N, C-alpha and C positions, 0 to 999 in steps of 0.2 A: 539383632535381638528379637526373639519372637514375642509379639504382644497382641497378636490378632488370633482369635479363636473362632472357628467355623464349625457348625454342627451339620453334617450331611443330612439330607432329607431322610435317608434310611435310618440314621441314628435318631432323628427326631421322632419317627414313627415308633421306634423301640422304646424311647423314653416315655411315651404315653402309656406304655404297658407295665412299667416298673413301679414299685412303691414310690410315693411322693418324696420321701427322705433321700432316696437314691438320686432322683432327678435334681433335687435341691443341692446335693453335695457336688454334682457335676457342675451346676450353675455357679456355685461358690468357687470351685476350682478354676473355672474359666475366668471369672472376674479377677481372681488373684493373679492368674497368668497375665491378664491384660494390665493389671496395676503394677506388678513387680517384675514380670518377665519369667519365662519358662525356667531359666537356669536357677533362679532363686526358689521357685516353687518345687522344683525337683528335690530340693534339700529337705522338704517337709516329710518326715518319715511315715506319717499316717496314710499317705496316698500310695506308697510302694511303687513309685514310677519305675518301670523296668522295660528294657528292650525285649522283644520277642524273638524266638528262634524258629527254625524250620520253615514251613510254608508261610509263616508270618514274619519272616526276616524283613527288617525295614520299618516295622510297625512297633509301637510302644503301647503299654497299657498302664492304667491307674486303677487302684481298687476303690470302688465306691462304697462297698460294704463287703462283708465276708462272702456274699453270694453273687455280687455283680462287679463286672469289670467294664471299663470304657477303653476302647481301642482307638488309637489315633496315629496319624502320620504327620510328618512335618514337610511342608513344601513351600518354596518361594516366600520365606519369612512369615508364613502363616501356619497355624496348627489346625488340622481338620480331624474331628471325631468321625470315624467311619462306622462304628457300631458300639452298642451297649449290650453286653451279653451276661446271661446268668451262668455261673460256673458252679457245678455240683462238686461236692467233696471228692467223689471218686474220679473226677476229671484231672485232678492235680496231685 
């Protein structure tokens, strides 16, 4: 069961540039994963946890807001956030 969340250095830099509520939502999600496990938190509909396709196959994303997504990978019983990205309406 995944209960460890790591935020890559590149994602930490990106988090410093996003609105505070976005960074706080990611922190809340990470704490919930560590407390309850990834499988339980994936059931929460507000995060829209989904697997990615194409060149991002093997990665997953959660919605932090309408405009921001956090991209993560799962490796060796740990979850690592690799980026936090702004998504514009015309991108999806």
